[in-house]
N, C-alpha and C positions, 0 to 999 in steps of 0.2 A: 360240572360238565353236562353238555346237552349235546345230543345228535341230530342232524338233519340228513336223512338218507345214508350216504356214506361219508359223511364229514363229522367229525367230533370238535366241538367247541368248547374250550375251558375259559371260564371267565372269573373275574374277581368279584368275590361274594358282595362286599361293600359298594363297589361303583358298576358292576356288570360290564366292566372293559374286558374285551376279548385278549386273554394272555397268550393263547397257543390255538392253533388251527391244524387239525390231524386229517389227512385224506386216507380213508380204509379202502379195502379193495372191492368191497360191495357194501350193500345195504346194511347199516349195523341194526341189530335186533336186541341186543342186551348189552348195557355198560355197568361196570362197577370199579370203585375206588379201591386201592389196597388200603390197609389199615393205617398206615402212615401217611396217606395221601400224596406218596410219589411216582406211583403208576396208576394207570387205568387201562382196564381190558375192555376191548370191544369184540363181542362174539357175533359173528355172521354163522347162524345156524344152517342156513340154506346150502353154504359152500362148505361148511364142516371146517372153519378157519376161525382162531382167536388171533387177534392183534393186540399188543400191549404196547403202550406209549409211556414215555418217562418225562416228568415234568422237569427235573432237573437237567437232563441231556435231550433236548428235542430231536437231535440227530440219531440217537440210539433207537433201535426199532427191534420188535421180535414178532415173529409170525409162528404160530403153532397150527399146523395141519393134520386133522386126524384122518385125512384120506378117506378110503372106503367104508371105514367104521363110521363115518357120521358123527354128528354132534347134536344133543339135545337139551344140554344144559352146562353152563361153565361159572365157576365162583373162584374166590381167592380163598387161601388158607389164612388163619389169623396173623401168621407173621409177615404176610403181604409179600413173600418171596417164592410162593408156590401156587400153581394154578390147577383146579381139578375141573377135569372134562369126563362129563358122561357122554359115553357113545349111543349111537342109536340102538333100539331094542333094549337098552340097559344091560349091554353084555358086559361091560367093565366101567370102572371110573379108572381114568389115567392121571396120576399126579405129575406134572412138571416142574422141574425146579429151575428157576430163572438164574441161580447161582451157579450150579455146578451142571446146569443142562441135563442132568438124570432124569429117567423116568421110572416110576413105580406103577404098578397096576394093582387094582382092588376088583376082584370078580364077583358076579352075581350081585350088583347092587338092586335094589328093588324098585320098582316104577310105583311110587305112593307120592302122595301129597308132599310129605316132609320126610326124605330118607337120608339126609345128613345132618348131623347137628354137631357143633363145636361148644365146647365148654367157654364161658365168658372169658377165664384166663387164657384161652388159646392153647391150654396144654393137651387137650385129649379131643378127639373125633370119635363120635358113634355113627355106623353106617347099617341102615337097614339092609338085609339081604334075604334073598328068595332061592332056596335050592331043593330038590327032591320035594316039592310041594309043602314045604315048611318054611316058618319065618325065622331068621336068625339075627343077632345084632353083633357086629365086631366093633372092638373098641381100641383104637388106635393111638399111638403116643405121636403128637405133630413134630416133634422136633427130628425124628429119624423115620417116620412111618412104619415102625415096628408094631406088629399086633400085640396088644395087651391081653385082650380077652375076647373069646367067642362062644357065644352060648345061643341056645333056641329059646323062643319065646312062646308062651301060652296064648298065642293069636290066632284066631282063623284065617284073617286077612289084614296084616298090619297095615295101618293107615297113616301113621305119622310117629315120630320121636322128638323130644325136645327135654334138654338139660335145665335142671334148677339152675338159677344164677350163681349160687355156689359151687357149682359142679360137683357136688357128692351124688344127686339122684337124678337118674333117667327116666322120665315119663314115656310110656309107649302104649297107643291106645289104637283099638281095633277098628275095624270098618263100621260104619252106621248101622249095619245091620245086626252087629253084635255089641250090646254095651258092656265094654270091658275096658279098663285103665289099668296098667301096670306099672309098678315103680321098682326099679333095679339099681343098686348100689354100682359105685364104680367098678367094684371086681366080680360083677355079674350076678349077685345074689338077688332073689326076689323078695324084696321088703314087704311087700303090701299087694294086694288085688283089690279092685273096687268095682261092683256093679251096682247100679241103682234100680234096674229093673230088666225084664226079659220082655221077648216077643213083639217089640216095638224099635223104630227107629231110635238109635242110641246117641253116641257123642258127636257134636258138630264143630265144636272150639274148645281149645284149652288156653290157659294164661297162668304163668307164674308170677307170684308176686315178687318184686324186687330183693326183699330180704330172704325169699324162698321158704317163708313161714307157711304160705297159703298155695294151694293149687286150685284154681277156679275151672270147672268144667261146664260147658255150655252144651246142653242138650236139645234134641228134636221136641221135647216135651214143655218147651217154653221156660225152662227153670235152669237157673246156675247153682251147681252145689260147690261148696268150699270145703276142701280137706284139709287138715292140720298137718303140720310136718313130724309130729311127735308119735302120734297112733296111726297117721293115714286113715282117719276114719272122718266122716262128715260131720262138721260142726254147724252148719245149717245151709239153707237152701233159700235161693232169692226166686220168688215167682214175678211173673210180667203180666199182671191181669191188665183186661181192656179198661177197667175202670179203676179210677185212682180215689181211694175213700179214706185214706188216712191224713187227718187234718195237719199232721206234722211235715207232711211231705210238700215240698215248694214245687208248683208246676208253672213253668215259664212258658207261655204260648207265644210263637211268632204272629204278628198281625201286619197285614201292609196297609199303607197308608199313601194317598198321592202327595208328591211334594208341593210345598206352597210356594207359589213364585209371586214376588212383587210385582204390580202392574207397571211400575216404572222401569224394571229391568225388561220387559218385554220389548222386543224390535221385530220388524218384518224386513227382510227374511230373518228367521232368528239365527244367533249365533249356534255353531256346532256344539258347543258346551251347553249351552242354553236349552237346544233341542235334545239333547240326549238326557238333561236333568229333568225335562218335562215329561218325557215319554218313560223313565225307569221309575219303577214303583219303590218307594223306600219301605224298609220294614223295621220294625222295634218288638220288644217283648212285653208282653203284660203278664202280671201274675193273676192265674185263674183260681177261681174259689173252688175248693173241693166240696161234693165229688165232681171228677173230670171224666167224662167219656172220649178215649182215644180211638183214632181211626183205626179199625181192625180188619184186616183182609183174610178171608178164608182160603187156605191153599188149596189149588187143583190136586186132589188126590191121587189120580191116574197118572200122573208125570214123575220122571225121574228128578231128583235133586228139587223137592218141593220147598217153595219160599215159606219156611216156617222154623221156627227154632232159633236158638241164640247163636247168630252167624258172626258177630263181634263182639271182642272183649278186650279192655286193656286197662292194666293198673297204673296209676300215677306214680311218678318216681319216688315220693317220699312215703309211699306204701299207705296212703291215709283214704284213697277212693278207688273205686273201680267202675269204669264206664262200660255198659253193654248195650246191645242192639239185639232186640227180639224181632226177626223177620215177619212175623206176623203183623207185627205194629210197624211198618218201615220207617214211619216219618219221627220216631220217637227216640231220644237217648235217655238212657237210666243210667243215673250217678248215683253210686252206694257208698255210705259211709262204713269203711272197713274196721274203724276201731268200736263202732256200736252195733256193726252187723245190721244196719237199716237202710231202707231208701232214703235217700237226702233230698234229690233234686230230680225232676223230669223236664226235660226240654223237648217240646212239642212243635215240631218244623212243619212249614207248608208243604215241602216236597220232601221225598226219601233220601234218607242219610246215605251218602256215597262212601263217606270216610270220616273217620276221626282219630286224632292223635295228641297224646299229651306232650306238652312243654318239658323238654328234658330236665329243666333246673327247678320247675315248681308246679305246684298243681294247678295248671291252666291248661283247659281243653280246647282244641281247635275242632271244628265241624265244618264239613261241606256237604252240600245237598244238590250238586248239579246245576246250580245257576251261578250270577256272578256276585253273590255274597258269600263272606267268611263270617261265621260265629265263634265266638269265645266265650268260654264260660270260666270263671273263678268262684272260690267260695265268697267272692265280694259281690257276685251278682254275673250278669251276661249281657253281651251286647252283638249288634250286628253291624257288619261293615261292608259297604257297598265299595268293589273293587274299581278303583278310576281308570277304566279303559274303554277305548271306543270299541263299537261292534259288539258281538255276541260272545263273552268269555264265560264259558262254564266250567266251573272247577269241579274236575270228577275225582282227584286226589290231591294230597298235600303233604309236605315234609318239613319237619323243623330243623332248624341249623342248631349244632350240639350245643351252642352257647344260650339259646332260646331267644335271641335278639331279632332273628328273623326266620321267614319259613318260603319256602317254594310252593307256589299254587300252581298245579297243572290243569290245562284243559286238554282236549284230545289233539290238538295241533299247534299249541303255544303255551308259554309259561310266563308268569311274573313272580317277582320276589317282593313280598311284605315285610316291611321293617317296623319292628315295635320298639317304642321309646322306652327305655328303663325309668322306673319312677326313682326320684331323687330319694334317698333314705334320710 
């Protein structure tokens, strides 16, 4: 699904043929599929309206109007039959049922980066709350929205919450001014508290491993700390230095080269395809000799949200690798071997990393850097692919299909789909 102003376009993934075209009441600012892909919601925050469309029954329509309460966020519940709307100023969360048309209210949700979290099996929901100048967590049962547990947290200013994939542990972390991560059980017991240091900017990002055995914490001090699920103590920390000295680390460096064109193919005036290939620089990877000095940017100290520390992290689906980005070294992706707890590969790009995402089916990482090239890494090696589109197509984000056979590449005002051929086994 994609939106063009007030229109929602639903296409077939394999052919990109338009299947449905829906017209909304205003400009769409957010879209989200239900878990079973039967419904899609379109949020129009300016108007305080959510419209829901059915793929099976195109004539069926649903409009949720929050009225004077306003709307700042909207999302599906895991069952794909309830919609959670957060009103302006985070006064409440309204739970709307598509089946019974009933409404439930959750008061005092906290305005933070990640204030709602569902368990992977969709049974429970945790909500961060703020009342009487204190932080609280409420855990609800998603089947009937009954309150299961309500407890206060030992945080100064709670910043985010995230369940472990197995749904047994909830990670709660504090604002970056206070290095603190708290781990709670499903019944609200505090299992452990972890602090790495004090009196400096703290946690910037966290990531659970798919097996729930490891919790990676990315910090402003350019390190990733790995906690284990038995004692919740640190087992190792990964540093991100500006110089790679270990000879066992493979460093792939992106280099540009002008394309070679045979003289016989040249014509005047040149064809459009030939002209675009003449002026587009191709890139490939060279393996650099260690030691390698990476491009390091010193952050501006007197600005808010400095570009420093570990801003992006993602575990591979098989639990074998962790990809990280240190914002001080913006052109580099670090790939760590989780079985050996060592740095495995470094990808040094020519432009700053915009986004990376693992293939959901195998250890294959897709990277984009805001140009018209897609970069893929797997343990077998890495490759740079030029997107074959006319004009300036700058990839700012990407999203894998759940099968791992294709991915959507997004620029600021258009998108394309990249299809990957499966190797015959």
